[in-house]
C-alpha positions, 0 to 999 in steps of 0.5 A, spaced: 231 608 142 226 613 145 224 611 153 218 615 155 218 616 163 212 618 166 209 619 173 202 620 176 197 619 182 197 612 184 189 610 183 190 608 176 189 601 173 193 597 171 189 596 164 189 604 164 196 604 164 198 599 160 193 603 155 197 609 156 203 606 155 200 603 148 198 610 146 204 614 148 208 609 143 203 609 137 203 617 138 211 617 139 212 611 133 208 618 129 212 622 130 219 620 130 218 615 126 222 609 129 218 602 131 215 599 136 222 595 138 224 602 140 221 604 144 220 602 153 215 607 157 215 607 164 210 608 168 210 610 176 205 611 181 206 617 186 202 619 193 198 625 191 201 627 198 209 626 195 208 630 188 211 636 191 217 633 194 218 628 189 215 631 182 214 637 183 220 641 186 225 636 183 222 635 176 219 641 173 221 647 177 229 644 177 228 642 171 225 647 167 230 647 161 228 640 159 220 641 161 216 642 154 210 642 157 209 646 164 203 644 168 197 649 168 198 649 177 202 652 181 205 648 189 
């Protein structure tokens, strides 16, 4: 049962988040072969001034072994 978790800066609309969840699910379905009912998608807003503390340090730097795509920025 794949679960996709997305963190992004605040400011995206509910419609944009729903579309992102739909597109992530479609792409994951085509790559993994699971049916739509197998997927869940969570989207969490993070304030830009909290990004380093809440996302960059713990999830990008602190979990490099789990990161499949490196960001193109450094903090």
